[in-house]
C-alpha positions as CSV (number, residue, x, y, z in Angstrom):
1,M,15.0,12.3,7.3
2,S,18.7,11.7,6.0
3,G,20.1,10.1,2.5
4,I,19.3,11.0,-0.7
5,V,16.2,12.0,-2.3
6,F,14.7,12.7,-5.8
7,R,12.9,15.9,-6.7
8,D,12.1,17.1,-10.1
9,G,14.4,15.7,-12.0
10,A,17.6,16.3,-9.3
11,F,19.0,13.7,-6.7
12,L,19.7,15.8,-3.6
13,P,20.2,15.5,0.3
14,A,17.0,15.2,2.0
15,H,17.6,18.2,4.0
16,E,18.1,20.1,0.8
17,A,14.8,19.0,-0.8
18,S,11.9,21.3,-0.7
19,V,8.3,22.0,-2.2
20,S,6.4,25.2,-2.9
21,I,3.4,26.0,-0.6
22,F,1.7,26.5,-3.7
23,D,2.1,23.2,-4.6
24,R,-1.4,21.4,-5.1
25,G,-0.2,18.3,-3.3
26,F,0.3,20.3,-0.2
27,L,-2.9,22.7,-0.9
28,M,-5.5,20.2,-2.3
29,A,-4.0,16.6,-1.8
30,D,-4.2,16.7,-5.4
31,G,-1.7,13.8,-6.2
32,V,-1.0,10.3,-6.4
33,Y,1.5,7.8,-4.7
34,E,3.2,4.1,-4.9
35,V,5.1,2.4,-2.6
36,T,7.5,-0.2,-4.1
37,C,9.2,-3.2,-1.9
38,V,12.7,-3.4,-2.0
39,F,14.2,-6.6,-1.4
40,D,17.7,-7.3,-1.4
41,G,18.5,-4.3,-3.1
42,K,16.1,-5.1,-6.2
43,L,12.5,-3.9,-6.7
44,V,9.5,-5.9,-6.2
45,D,6.4,-6.2,-8.6
46,F,7.7,-3.0,-10.2
47,D,5.4,-3.6,-13.2
48,G,2.0,-3.8,-10.9
49,H,3.0,-0.4,-9.3
50,L,3.9,1.2,-12.6
51,A,0.2,0.0,-14.1
52,R,-1.7,1.1,-10.8
53,L,0.4,4.7,-11.2
54,K,-0.8,5.0,-14.7
55,R,-4.2,4.3,-13.8
56,S,-4.7,6.4,-10.8
57,L,-2.8,9.4,-12.9
58,A,-5.4,8.8,-15.9
59,E,-8.4,8.8,-13.3
60,L,-7.3,12.0,-12.0
61,D,-6.3,13.7,-15.6
62,L,-2.8,13.9,-14.3
63,P,-0.1,13.5,-17.3
64,M,2.6,10.7,-16.7
65,P,5.7,13.0,-15.9
66,M,8.3,10.8,-17.5
67,H,8.9,7.7,-19.8
68,E,8.5,4.4,-17.9
69,D,12.0,3.4,-18.6
70,S,13.1,6.7,-16.9
71,L,11.1,6.0,-13.8
72,L,12.5,2.6,-13.2
73,D,15.9,4.0,-13.9
74,K,15.6,6.4,-11.4
75,H,14.0,3.9,-8.9
76,R,17.3,1.9,-9.3
77,R,19.3,4.9,-8.9
78,L,17.7,6.0,-5.8
79,I,18.4,2.5,-4.3
80,A,21.9,2.6,-5.2
81,L,22.6,6.2,-4.0
82,N,21.0,5.1,-0.6
83,S,22.4,1.4,-0.4
84,L,19.3,0.4,0.6
85,R,18.7,-3.4,0.7
86,Y,15.4,-4.0,2.3
87,G,12.5,-1.1,2.5
88,M,10.7,0.8,0.1
89,V,10.8,3.3,-2.6
90,Y,8.1,5.9,-2.3
91,L,7.0,8.0,-5.2
92,Q,4.5,11.0,-5.4
93,I,3.4,13.1,-8.4
94,T,1.1,16.0,-7.6
95,R,-0.3,18.3,-9.9
96,G,2.3,20.6,-9.5
97,N,2.6,24.5,-8.4
98,P,0.3,26.9,-10.0
99,G,1.7,29.7,-7.8
100,V,-1.6,30.2,-6.8
101,R,-4.4,28.7,-4.8
102,D,-7.4,27.8,-6.6
103,F,-9.9,25.0,-7.1
104,L,-9.5,24.7,-10.9
105,Y,-6.9,22.6,-12.1
106,P,-4.0,24.6,-13.7
107,D,-3.4,24.1,-17.6
108,P,-1.2,21.3,-17.5
109,Q,0.7,23.0,-20.6
110,R,1.8,25.5,-18.3
111,V,2.4,23.9,-14.6
112,A,4.2,20.6,-14.7
113,P,3.7,18.1,-12.2
114,T,5.9,17.6,-8.8
115,V,7.6,14.6,-8.9
116,V,9.2,13.3,-5.5
117,M,11.0,10.2,-4.6
118,L,12.6,8.6,-1.4
119,T,13.8,5.3,0.3
120,I,12.6,4.2,3.6
121,E,14.8,1.6,5.2
122,Q,13.4,-1.6,6.7
123,P,16.1,-3.7,7.8
124,H,13.6,-6.6,9.8
125,L,11.6,-6.9,6.5
126,L,12.4,-10.6,6.4
127,E,12.1,-11.0,10.2
128,A,8.9,-8.8,10.9
129,P,7.7,-9.9,14.4
130,E,4.2,-9.0,13.1
131,A,4.5,-12.2,10.9
132,Q,5.4,-14.4,13.8
133,R,2.9,-13.1,16.6
134,G,0.2,-11.9,14.3
135,L,-1.8,-8.7,14.5
136,K,-4.8,-7.2,16.5
137,V,-7.3,-5.2,14.8
138,V,-10.2,-3.1,15.7
139,T,-13.1,-1.9,13.1
140,M,-14.0,1.6,12.4
141,P,-16.5,3.2,10.1
142,D,-14.9,3.7,6.5
143,L,-15.6,7.4,6.0
144,R,-13.3,7.9,3.4
145,W,-14.1,9.4,0.0
146,G,-15.9,7.1,-2.9
147,R,-13.1,6.7,-5.0
148,R,-10.7,4.5,-2.6
149,D,-9.5,2.8,-6.1
150,I,-7.4,5.8,-6.9
151,K,-4.1,5.9,-4.6
152,T,-4.3,9.4,-3.9
153,V,-2.2,11.1,-1.1
154,Q,-5.6,12.1,0.8
155,L,-4.6,9.9,3.7
156,L,-5.9,11.9,6.7
157,Y,-8.7,9.3,7.8
158,P,-6.6,6.2,7.4
159,S,-4.0,8.0,9.2
160,R,-6.5,8.8,12.2
161,A,-7.9,5.4,12.0
162,K,-4.3,3.7,12.7
163,T,-3.8,6.2,15.3
164,K,-6.8,5.4,17.1
165,A,-6.2,2.0,16.8
166,R,-3.0,2.2,18.5
167,E,-4.4,4.3,21.0
168,A,-6.8,1.4,21.8
169,G,-4.1,-1.1,21.9
170,A,-4.4,-2.7,18.5
171,D,-1.7,-2.4,15.6
172,D,-4.1,-1.4,12.7
173,A,-7.9,-0.8,12.0
174,W,-10.2,-2.4,9.5
175,L,-12.5,-0.3,7.9
176,V,-16.5,-1.1,7.7
177,Q,-19.3,0.0,5.2
178,D,-22.8,-1.3,5.5
179,G,-21.4,-4.0,8.1
180,M,-19.1,-5.3,5.7
181,V,-15.2,-5.1,5.9
182,T,-13.5,-2.7,3.2
183,E,-9.7,-3.1,3.7
184,G,-7.2,-2.1,6.5
185,T,-5.9,1.7,6.7
186,A,-3.1,0.8,4.2
187,N,-3.5,-3.1,3.2
188,N,-6.2,-5.4,1.6
189,A,-8.1,-7.6,4.3
190,W,-8.4,-11.4,3.9
191,I,-10.1,-14.1,5.7
192,V,-9.6,-18.1,5.2
193,K,-12.3,-20.7,5.9
194,G,-11.4,-24.2,5.5
195,R,-9.5,-24.1,1.9
196,Q,-11.5,-20.9,0.8
197,V,-9.4,-17.6,0.9
198,V,-11.7,-14.9,0.7
199,T,-11.0,-11.1,-0.1
200,R,-13.4,-8.1,-1.2
201,Q,-13.9,-8.0,-4.9
202,L,-12.7,-4.9,-6.8
203,S,-14.6,-1.9,-7.1
204,P,-14.1,1.9,-6.3
205,D,-14.6,1.0,-2.6
206,I,-11.0,-0.5,-2.3
207,L,-7.9,-0.1,-3.7
208,A,-6.4,-2.8,-6.3
209,G,-3.4,-4.1,-4.2
210,V,-0.6,-5.0,-6.1
211,T,0.4,-7.7,-3.6
212,R,-3.4,-8.6,-3.5
213,A,-3.0,-10.0,-6.9
214,A,0.1,-11.6,-6.3
215,I,-1.5,-13.4,-3.1
216,K,-4.5,-14.3,-5.2
217,R,-2.4,-15.8,-7.9
218,L,-0.5,-17.8,-5.2
219,A,-3.5,-19.2,-3.6
220,E,-4.8,-20.4,-6.8
221,Q,-1.6,-21.9,-7.6
222,T,-1.5,-24.0,-4.7
223,E,-5.1,-25.3,-5.1
224,L,-7.0,-23.0,-2.5
225,E,-10.1,-21.9,-3.5
226,M,-9.8,-18.1,-4.1
227,V,-13.3,-16.2,-3.7
228,E,-13.8,-12.6,-4.2
229,R,-16.5,-11.1,-2.1
230,A,-17.5,-8.8,0.6
231,F,-17.5,-10.3,4.2
232,S,-18.8,-9.2,7.7
233,V,-17.1,-8.2,10.8
234,E,-18.6,-11.3,12.4
235,E,-17.7,-13.7,9.5
236,A,-14.1,-12.6,10.1
237,Q,-14.2,-13.0,13.7
238,A,-15.7,-16.7,13.3
239,A,-12.8,-17.5,10.4
240,D,-10.2,-20.0,10.6
241,E,-7.5,-17.4,9.9
242,A,-7.5,-13.6,8.8
243,F,-4.7,-11.8,7.4
244,I,-3.8,-8.7,5.5
245,S,-1.7,-8.1,2.5
246,G,0.6,-5.1,1.3
247,A,3.5,-3.9,-0.6
248,T,5.7,-4.4,2.6
249,H,3.4,-6.5,4.7
250,F,3.4,-9.5,2.2
251,A,0.6,-11.8,4.3
252,F,0.9,-10.8,7.8
253,P,-1.7,-12.9,10.1
254,V,-4.6,-11.1,11.9
255,V,-5.3,-12.7,15.3
256,R,-7.8,-11.0,16.8
257,I,-10.7,-8.5,15.9
258,D,-12.0,-6.0,18.2
259,D,-10.6,-8.3,21.1
260,K,-12.0,-11.5,19.8
261,P,-9.6,-14.2,18.8
262,V,-9.4,-15.5,15.2
263,G,-9.3,-19.2,14.9
264,T,-6.8,-20.5,17.6
265,G,-5.6,-16.7,18.3
266,K,-2.2,-17.6,16.7
267,P,-0.9,-17.3,13.0
268,G,-2.8,-20.1,11.0
269,P,-0.9,-22.5,8.4
270,I,-2.6,-21.2,5.5
271,T,-1.5,-17.5,6.0
272,T,2.0,-18.8,6.9
273,R,2.3,-20.7,3.7
274,L,1.1,-17.9,1.4
275,H,3.5,-15.5,3.6
276,Q,6.4,-17.9,2.5
277,C,5.1,-18.8,-0.9
278,Y,5.3,-14.7,-1.8
279,L,8.8,-14.6,-0.1
280,D,10.1,-17.5,-2.4
281,E,8.6,-15.7,-5.1
282,I,9.7,-12.4,-4.8
283,R,13.4,-13.8,-4.6
284,K,12.7,-14.9,-7.9
285,I,11.3,-12.1,-9.8
286,A,12.4,-9.0,-8.0
287,I,14.3,-6.8,-10.6
């Protein structure tokens, strides 16, 4: 990877950045992260990502490493230093480097958090082919830990699920618990039936997606009936439409689930409409 990254107060070339082998993010997956979309050089839903970051930190008894205004400034500086127009800023905060491997949390007065930020360019963000052709997903058991509402860096199972999905010829996996869809590997799952737009209710079972909240608001504004409840794989396959939402997915249609077409097997009108509505909104609100 090239470009400029941020590590613990300094902006430096990526090839010069390193983290200690004793960092708890490396040894224990003891950390959280956020991904904020960059649209035309501006940050999308930064306040929502900041609020979720603070909640994740609080749930793990991790201190906020810097003032909110400073964090926003560093995001903007990193975007400028990398001349990023379309893509994302990845932020990771771990419990830091205590200099030893120990299951006990280190004293926060003695060990400062490790803060890392980097940018990822996505030049085709506006013309993503997935939004045009739709996604194929396969279902897999949800074997993650029980606090998926905390955006931690322990992503081994979602990574494995996505890899297995690609090996099966699909784009992604939808994870299933007790017969009901929880979410995708890095996105929230939705179905459409008539004018009802359905997504799973918030709980420790899923991540409270920032884009999920925006899509929910847009659905209500466009006079669709927004329903928050669990749905089964069979219900999703029988829906008129299905889609995912995420920081850089916006609202991407799902056209096949486990080799069964959803609706017409093509992106549906409500998904397409919500995707466009979200694009129109972020052009106005990105900061």
